N, C-alpha and C positions, 0 to 999 in steps of 0.2 A: 504493500500500500504506500503510494507516494503521498506527499503533502496535499496533493490535489484531491485525494480520497479521504482526507481528514478534515473535520470541521473544528475550528478553533474559536472559542468565545472568551473574551477577556473581562475580568473583574465582575464576575457573576456574584450577586449578593447572597449571603447566608446570614439570616437574622437569628440571633441567639435569643434565649428566653428572657434575658435582661435588656433586650433591645439593641445590643451591640451588633453591628453588621461586619462580618468578615467577608473578604472578597477573594474570589478564586478564578484562575484561568482553567478552562475546560477544553480538553482535546478528546475528540471521540470520532468514531467512524462516521463518514458522511453518507450513511445509509439509514433509512428508517428502521427502528427496532429498539429493543432494550438490551442493555449490556451490564455486566458486573463493573463495579467502579473501583479504581485504585487511586488512593489519595495520599498526597505528600503535604504535610502541614509544617511550615518552616518560618523562621524569623528573619530570613535573608531575602534578597530581592528575587522573587520568582521569575522575573524577566531575564535573569542571567542565564547564559547558555548552559552552564554546568548542570543546572537543574532540569534541563530539557533534553540534552543529548550527549552529556559527557559521563556523569556518574552512572546513570541509566538512560537508555534511549527511549524517550516517550513515544516517538513515531512507531517504533517496533512494538511497543505495548499496545498501542491503538490498533496496529495491524493484526495483532494477536486476538483482537476482539474485546478490548477493554476501553471504557471511558476513563480518562486519566484527569485528575483534578490536582492542581497545585494551589495551595491556599496560604495566604498570609495569616499568621497567627494574630491574636489580639494585639492591637497597638503597633503593628508593623506595616510599613508601606501603605497599601491601599485599604487595609482594614482599620476599622474604628477601634476606640478604646485606648487604654493605657497599658503599655508593655511593662511587665515586671517578670524577669526570667522565671520560667518553669511553673509558677504557682497557678496559672489558669488552665494549663494544658489538659488536665484530666477531665474536668467538666466540659470545657469548650470542645475537647476532642470527642466526647460522647455525643454532644449535640451536633457537631459537624458530621460525624458518621451517619447519624439518623437523618440529617438533612440530605446528605448525598444519596442515601438509600431511597429517598422519596422523590428524587428528581425524575422528570418525565422519561428520560432515556435510561434510567437505572432499572435493573431487574431486582433490586432490593438487597443485593449482596455486595459488601464493601470489604476491601483490603487496604491496609495502610503500609507505606514503605518510606524509606528515608534513612539517612545516616546522621550521627552525632546528635545535635539538638533535636532534629526531626526523627531520630531514633527514639529519643526520650518521649516525644509527643505520642508515639505509638504505644509505648509501655504505659504511659499515664492514662491513655484512653482504654487500653486493654484491662487495667485493673478496675475500671468503671463498668466494664462488661456491657457495652451497647449491643442490643439484640442483633443488629444487622452486620456487626463486625465479624467476619468469618476467618480472617488470617492476618498476620502482621509480618513484617520483615525488617526488624531493627538491625542496623549496621553500625559498627564502631560507635557504641553509645554507652549510657550509664543509667543505673537505677537509683543512684543517690547523687544528684548533680552537685549539690553544694559540697558534699564531702569529696566526691571524685574530682570536682573541678578545682577546688581550692585547698583541700587537705582536711581530713577529719580532725576532731578535737585532739590536740596534742601532737598533731602531725605537722611537718613543714608545710608552709604555704606556697603553692605554685603561683606566686605573684606575677611572674612573667607571662604565664598562660592567661591569667585574668586580664592583665593590662593589654595584651595583644588582642584578645577577643573583643573587649569593650571598645578600645580605640580603633581597631582595624575593621570590625564587623558590625558594631551596634550603634555607636554614637552619632554617626552622620545622619541617619534617618531620624533619630530622636530629636536632634537639633532642628532638622528641617520641619518637623511637625509642629514645633513651637516657634518657628520663624526666628530661630536664634543661631542659624548656621553662618559662621564666618569661614568661608571655604579656604581662603588663603591661610588663616590661622590653623585650621584643621590639617590641611595638607602639609604645612610646615612641621607640625608634630609627627605626622605620618612619615615624612621623609627622614626624620631623625629618630624614629621609634626605637631602633636598636640601641642607640645611646641612652634614650630615656628609660629603657628597661633596667638600667643600673642606678636610677635615681632612688635615693632613700631619704626619709622613710616612705615606704610604698603606700601607707595609709594617708599620706599627704601628697599623693602623686601629682606633680605639677600640671601635666597635660589635662587631667580630668578636673582639677581644681579650677583651671582657667576656662575650660570649655563648658563644663556642666557640674558645678559644685554640689548640686542636689541629686546627682545620679545615684542609682542603686549601687553603683560601684563602691561607694563609701559605706553603705549599709553592709555589704558583703565583706569588704576587707577590714572593717572595724568591728566585725562580729555583732552588728546591731540588727540582724534579721529577726523578725518576729518569730517566736518559738513555734507558733502554729504553722508558719510558712515553711520552716525547716522540716517539720514533721510531715506536713501534707505531701511534700515532694520526695520523701524517702520511700521509695517503691520496693526496695529489695525484699522486705518481709511480705509486702502485699502481693508480690509476684508469685508467692507460694499458693495463692488462691486463684491465679489466672488460669483460664482453661481454653484460650484461643490459640490455635496452632501458630507457632512462631519460627521464622527462619532467622537465626542469628549469624552475623558475619563479622569477622574481626581481621586485623592485620598484625603480623608478627612485629611490625615496627609502628604500630598505631599507639598514640598516647593513651587511648581508651581501651586497650586490650584487657587489662585487669578488670575494670568494671564491666566490660562486655561479658567476660567469662563469669564474673560474679552474678550478673543478671541471668545468664543462661543456666547456671547451676541452681539458682533460686527458683527458676520458672517451673511451674507445675504443669502447664499445658504441654501438649505434644510439641516437640521442638526438634530443630536440626541446627547443627553448628558447622560453619565453614571458616577456616582461617588460612589466609594466603600470605605471601611475602609482600604484603601491602603496607603502605603508610596512610596517614589520614588524608594526604593530598592526592594520592594516585594509586590505582590498582593495575598498573601496567607491568609490574615485575621489577621496575627500577626502584631500588631502595638505597639512596645515597650513592656511593661509589660502586655498588654491586647491582647486577642485573640477574634476575632469576627467570629462566625459561619456563614456558607452560603455565604462566601465572595470570595472563590476561585472556587467553583463548584456550579452548579445549580443557577446561578446568575440571579437576576431580578425576577419580578413576573412571567415571562414566563419561568423561570428556564432554561436559556441557559447554556449549559454544563460548559463553562469556557470562559475566554477572547479570546482564539484562535477560539472557535466555534462562538463567537459573531462577530469577524472579518470576518470569512468565510461567515456567513449569511448576514452581511452588504454588502460585496463585491458581493455576489451572486445576490443581488437585482440590483445592478447598473452595473455589468459587465456580468451578465448572465440572467438578466430579470426574476429572481426567487423572488417573493414577500417575504419580510422578515416577519416572523410570530410574529411581535411585533407591538402592536397598539399605544402605547404612545411614546412620543418623549423624555421624561425625566425620568430617572431611578435612584433612590437614595437609598442607604443603610441607614436604620434608626438604628444608634448605640444605644444600650441600649434595643432595642426591637429585635435585631438580625434578621431583616427581611428587605426585599426590598419593595419599594412603587414606583408606576408609576404615572406620572403627564403629563398634556398637555403642561405645560410651566414652565420656570424658569425666575425669581424667583417665588416660590410658594406663592400665595397671601392668607394670612389668617388674623391675627391680631397681634398687638405688645403690649408688656408690658414694662413699664418703672420701673426701680429700681434706687434709688438715693443713692449716697454715703453719709454716716453719721458717725460722730465720736464725742463722748463727751469729750474725753481727749487724748488718745494715739492710733493711728492706725498703728504704727510700729509693725510688727510681727503678727502672728495669735493669740498671747496672748493678743493683744490690744483689743479695743472695737469698731473697725471699722465695720460698718454694711452696708448691702444693704437693703433699706427699700422702701416701696411703696409710701410714701409721703415725699416731700422735707422738710427739716428743714427751719424755718423762720430765723434762726440765721446763719450768715456767720462764717465759721471756716476754718482754714488752717492747713494742716499737713505737717511738714517739711520732705523732701525727700532727703536723703543723697546720694551723688555721690562721691565715692573715686576712682579715675582712677587707682590707684594701686591695688585695690581689687574690681573689678567689679562683678556684679551679673552674675553667670555663665549661659550659654545656657544649656537648658535641654529639650529634647523632642520636640513635635510639628512637624512642617515640616522643617527639616534641611537638608542641603546638605554640611556639613562640616566634615572633618576628625575627627574620634574619638567621634562623637556625633550621636547617633541613633535617628531616627524619631519615633514618636508615643506617647503613654501615659505612664507617669511615676509619681511616688509619688514625689511631690515637697514640702513636709512638711518641710524638712530641709532648703530649700531656704526661705520659709516664716518665718523661725526663725531668719533670718538676720535682723539687725537693719536698713538696708537700703532698706527694702521692706515694703510697706504699704499693709494692708490686710483688705478687706471688705467682709463680709459673710452674707448671708441670715440666717434666722432661719431654722430649719428642715422643709422641705416641707410637707404640709398636703396632697398634691396630686402631682402626677408626672407632670413634666413640659417638653413638647416636643419642643425643639428648632429646628427650621428649617429655615435656611437662614443666612443672614449676621448680626452679632451682632455689633452694633454701640455704640460708647462711645462719650458723650459730656463732655469734660473735661475743667475745668478752672485751669490754672497753672501760675506760674511765675518763673523767673530764675535770678540768680545774674550775669549771663554773657549773651553774645549775642546769645548763643545757648541753646535751651531747648530740652532735650531728655526724652522720656517716653516709657517704656515697659509695655504693658498691657497684662495680661494673665487671662483667664477665666478657672476655674477648677470645678470639681465635688468632693465634700467632701462626702465620703461614711459613713456608720453608725459606722465604727470603727475609723473614724477620719483621714483616709488616703485621701490625696488631689491629685487627678489625673488631669493633664492638659488636656484641650480640644482644645482651640485655643489661639493664641497670635499674637501680632503685635508690631512693634517698629516704633516710630514716632519722627521726628526731626522738630523743628520749629526755624526759625530765629526770634529773639526777637527784637521788636522795642524799647521798654523801659524796662530796667532791673528792677526787683523787682516789676513790676506792673502786676496785673492779666490780662490774655488774654484767649480767648476762642478757643477751637479746636474741630473739629469733626473728629473722627478716626474710621475706620473700624477695629475692632479687628480680625475678621475672620469669616469664613463661616462653618457651621456645620449642621448635622442632628443628634441630640443626645437627648435621654430621660434622664433627671435628675429625678431619681426615688423618690417616696414617702419616707420620712425619711432622704433623702440626703440634702445637702446644695449646693448652688451655691456660688462660691467664686471668687472675683476679687483681684489679687495682682498687685501692681504697683511698678516699679523700674525705675531707670534712666540709666540702662545699661543692655546689653545682649551680653556678650562676651564669645567666640570670634566670634560669628555670625556677629555682627556689630562693626564698629569702635566706640571708646569710646570718649565721650565728656570730654575734659580736663579742662573744666570750665574757659577757658581763651579765648574763641572764636575760638579755634582749636580743632581738634580731632586726634586720633591716626592714621588716614589715612595719615596725613602730618606732625605730630609732635609726640614727645615722652613724654614730661614732662608736668605734670598738677598739680592740687591742689584739696584738698577736698573742697566741697561746698554743699550748700543745696538749692535745688529747693523747690517749694511749690505746693501742690495740694489743691484746694479749694472745699468746699462743703457748701450748704445751702445759704439762703439769695439770693442776686442777682448773686451769683456765684455758682449755684447749678450744680454739676457734676452728670451725670447719665449714665445708660446703657439703650439701647433700644433693647429688645429681640423679635425676630420674633417667634411667636408660631403657632403651628398647632395642637391644642388640639384634633381635630377630628381624628387624626391619632393614638392617644394614646388609645388603646383598652385593 
């Protein structure tokens, strides 16, 4: 079906029960009849090409016999009302679904699709259980947006992510609606956003104070969200009561992989999980400096044409009663083998291997003697970990959603040359190691102040010595007694990656990751609320009664 066989209608009104009008673009077959409806509810500009034929191809969905609706959520672009992130999406989503089901060209069956924020709009509607909602397809999303977006209570704050999102994606339309937009001023901040991400304190962030001092940004970063608003949008527990079939999709290098998996595991309805070597920005197979074959086309062991075709087949089963030609419920791309594998469940259960941190003298930089070994040392040792708030360890790769920082795999050799990074490496592997699941760290540490920060990154060292990041995490602990060892269990991240024979597995540890996270100032505060700090040294312990280790989930039978 070409565009000449598709009817397009712009800004069709959807009146909610409180009188607010949401507006939608409708794309449907240019033939009389009724069709199942697929709807995307988003806070971004629905006129942008990426929502029409990049992430998924709307014309192909119409050609497959669907009416497709792209709807501005409350308070965004053509829709009426006041936008406040997340809090209206459940009830508004329920009413939007029932509105779509009642349109003259609708057969009464509705599916929801979309990624990130508009993945959340699906989950929020699903827990409300609108009668006409037959299936959803949340991609790279979250069930607890305030926690997943900014950091749960006691966790580090992803200030760079919040600042990037609000300034880069939200504020312009907010200012336009109030006739307060100064385009030259906004564009000036946007042109220099990478530098502005280092501004402290973040809760007095100059771009937002200047452009919109009453923005929800300050409610969020100052922790002044109404308690009922925080609770209403916590969906993870509510997903246990959801019963609408759901297609979850994630990316190994997506910033929202962990919350996507958390939502999938909490979800009680029939569900399917697909994870590819994708980032939040693209699903082509390119992830930073690496490219993975068979990631954009002929995906899965069943060789589905692409993500658009996967969505069509998913919705065909639930909205058209056409059985989906896929047998397994979990589909994972195995990086390093450049192939897909299918499983009956997640997590995939096989066995685990433990590697212990060890050092004889100096573990700073990859020129030190930090090792990952199969047996713990009987002797306790401690490695000092420097944290200079004025010169933090920079963010690089992984799953990021911050301006000027690309997601994916990059060589981090130069970062491991810093004297504020500890490095622990295996010997050259005598056989390949297939990682499959969530890598966990058991770490003993101590801090000279009331806060302890630790950044953990696992990397693959190739035969030429280049060090490519695989997974990473950042953890903050409130310290009971300064300079006393304490124990932490930390999820570093989830992956499906073959570390090849002759390569090494490498763990580096730092006390900062900026500008992704706020920086510990070594005085009980961080750059979220303060600006001035001092140099200090944390400690990482290994051996004896304070053995620090990694627990690696392995699936050796997949390595052929």
